[in-house]
C-alpha positions in Angstrom: 11.1 -49.0 9.1 8.8 -46.1 8.8 7.9 -44.8 5.4 8.4 -40.9 5.2 5.7 -40.8 2.4 3.2 -42.4 4.7 3.9 -39.8 7.4 3.3 -37.0 4.9 0.2 -38.7 3.6 -1.1 -38.8 7.2 -0.4 -35.1 7.6 -2.2 -34.2 4.4 -5.1 -36.2 5.4 -5.2 -34.6 8.8 -5.3 -31.1 7.1 -8.4 -32.1 5.1 -10.2 -33.7 8.1 -9.3 -30.9 10.6 -10.5 -28.3 8.0 -13.7 -30.2 7.4 -14.6 -31.3 10.9 -12.7 -29.1 13.1 -9.8 -30.3 15.3 -11.7 -31.2 18.3 -14.5 -33.0 16.4 -11.9 -35.1 14.4 -10.7 -38.5 15.6 -7.6 -40.4 14.7 -9.8 -42.9 12.9 -11.1 -40.0 10.7 -7.7 -39.3 9.6 -6.8 -42.8 9.0 -9.9 -43.3 6.9 -9.0 -40.2 4.9 -5.4 -41.5 4.4 -6.7 -44.9 3.4 -4.9 -46.7 6.2 -5.7 -48.6 9.3 -6.1 -46.5 12.4 -3.4 -48.4 14.2 -0.9 -47.5 11.4 -1.0 -43.9 12.4 0.4 -44.7 15.9 3.5 -46.1 14.2 4.1 -42.4 13.1 2.4 -40.2 15.7 1.7 -40.7 19.4 -1.6 -38.7 19.5 -3.8 -36.4 17.6 -2.0 -33.5 19.2 1.2 -34.9 17.9 -0.2 -34.9 14.4 -1.3 -31.2 14.7 2.1 -30.1 16.0 4.0 -32.0 13.4 1.6 -30.6 10.7 2.3 -27.1 11.9 6.1 -27.5 12.2 6.3 -29.1 8.8 4.1 -26.6 7.0 5.6 -23.6 8.7 9.2 -24.7 8.0 8.2 -25.2 4.4 6.3 -21.8 4.3 9.3 -19.8 5.8 11.8 -21.6 3.6 9.7 -20.7 0.4 9.3 -17.1 1.4 13.0 -16.7 2.1 14.0 -18.1 -1.4 11.3 -16.0 -3.0 12.3 -12.7 -1.5 16.1 -13.2 -1.7 16.4 -11.8 -5.3 14.4 -8.6 -4.5 16.6 -5.5 -4.9 15.8 -3.9 -1.5 13.9 -4.3 1.8 10.7 -2.4 0.5 10.4 -4.9 -2.4 11.0 -7.7 0.0 8.2 -6.6 2.3 5.8 -6.2 -0.6 6.7 -9.7 -2.0 6.6 -11.3 1.5 3.0 -10.0 2.2 1.6 -11.0 -1.2 3.3 -14.5 -1.0 2.0 -15.0 2.6 -1.5 -14.5 1.4 -1.1 -16.4 -1.8 0.2 -19.5 -0.1 -2.8 -19.5 2.2 -5.3 -18.7 -0.6 -3.8 -21.5 -2.7 -4.4 -24.1 0.0 -7.7 -23.1 1.7 -7.9 -26.2 3.9 -4.5 -25.6 5.4 -5.6 -21.9 5.8 -8.5 -23.1 7.8 -6.4 -25.3 10.1 -3.6 -22.7 10.5 -5.8 -19.6 11.1 -8.7 -21.2 13.0 -8.1 -24.7 14.4 -4.6 -24.2 15.7 -6.0 -21.3 17.7 -8.2 -23.5 19.8 -5.2 -24.7 21.9 -4.3 -21.9 24.4 -0.7 -23.0 24.9 0.0 -23.9 21.3 1.9 -20.7 20.3 3.9 -20.7 23.5 5.0 -24.3 23.3 5.0 -26.6 20.4 5.1 -23.9 17.7 7.3 -21.3 19.2 10.4 -22.2 17.3 8.7 -22.1 13.9 6.9 -18.8 14.7 10.4 -17.5 15.8 11.9 -18.4 12.5 9.2 -16.5 10.7 9.7 -13.5 13.0 13.5 -13.7 12.4 12.9 -13.5 8.7 10.7 -10.5 8.9 13.0 -8.9 11.4 16.0 -9.4 9.1 14.0 -7.7 6.2 13.3 -4.7 8.4 16.9 -4.5 9.8 18.1 -4.4 6.1 15.6 -1.6 5.3 17.0 0.4 8.2 20.6 -0.3 7.1 19.7 0.8 3.5 18.2 4.1 4.8 14.8 3.0 3.4 13.2 2.6 6.9 13.4 4.8 10.0 16.6 4.6 11.8 14.8 4.5 15.1 12.5 1.6 14.0 11.7 -0.7 16.8 12.2 -3.8 14.7 10.8 -6.3 17.2 7.6 -4.3 17.4 7.3 -3.7 13.7 7.8 -7.3 13.1 5.0 -8.2 15.3 2.8 -5.5 13.7 3.4 -6.9 10.3 2.8 -10.5 11.2 -0.3 -9.4 13.2 -1.7 -7.4 10.3 -1.2 -10.4 7.9 -2.5 -12.9 10.4 -5.6 -10.9 11.1 -6.4 -10.4 7.4 -5.9 -14.2 6.7 -8.2 -15.0 9.7 -10.9 -12.6 8.6 -10.7 -14.1 5.1 -11.1 -17.7 6.5 -13.9 -16.7 8.8 -15.6 -14.7 6.0 -15.8 -18.0 4.0 -13.2 -16.7 1.6 -15.5 -14.4 -0.3 -12.8 -12.4 -1.9 -9.2 -12.6 -3.0 -6.8 -12.5 0.0 -3.9 -12.2 -2.3 -5.4 -9.0 -3.9 -5.4 -7.4 -0.5 -1.6 -7.9 -0.2 -0.4 -4.8 -1.9 -2.7 -2.5 0.3 -1.5 -4.2 3.5 2.2 -3.9 2.5 1.7 -0.2 1.5 0.0 0.8 4.8 2.8 -1.0 6.7 5.6 0.5 4.6 4.2 4.0 5.1 4.5 3.5 8.9 8.2 2.5 8.7 9.4 4.6 5.9 12.2 7.1 6.4 10.6 10.5 6.2 11.7 12.6 3.2 13.4 15.3 5.3 15.2 12.9 7.6 
């Protein structure tokens, strides 16, 4: 019987190894050593190194989206939800720089990653952002003609680019502190104009 804690231990070890060595330079034996287990044990839980990466992303992304959904649920309106979502997106990455390195840099090495293995998880995040934007339209806070799908991708893209720049810039500043400015610039673009 497989131990779920062992699987989680392997994933956490993989995050550290991929962040330190890069995905392509990492071997399953490196992950095993980091996890304190025999290399053969990993194959009881994962078929390949790719399988580890995909599972890592799926688990972390599901956890990430679940945490965001809970955290913004109590906000009074869509504007407050957008502000909180952006800051929390950045804080979660800043609080786990090794995971940020893997998510923002190492996962991008695989051309088909976002079209295949991770599309469901990315879709869940887009659905969360889209639901907040639709709520803002219904509340009269955002433009009635807002193209929600485009705005969703724009907000995600802005957060993603800021996080990638932060990682590539060797994390020389607070990513979380840039959250309010990113949220405000986005909100100005989607806001209902005063005379409408």
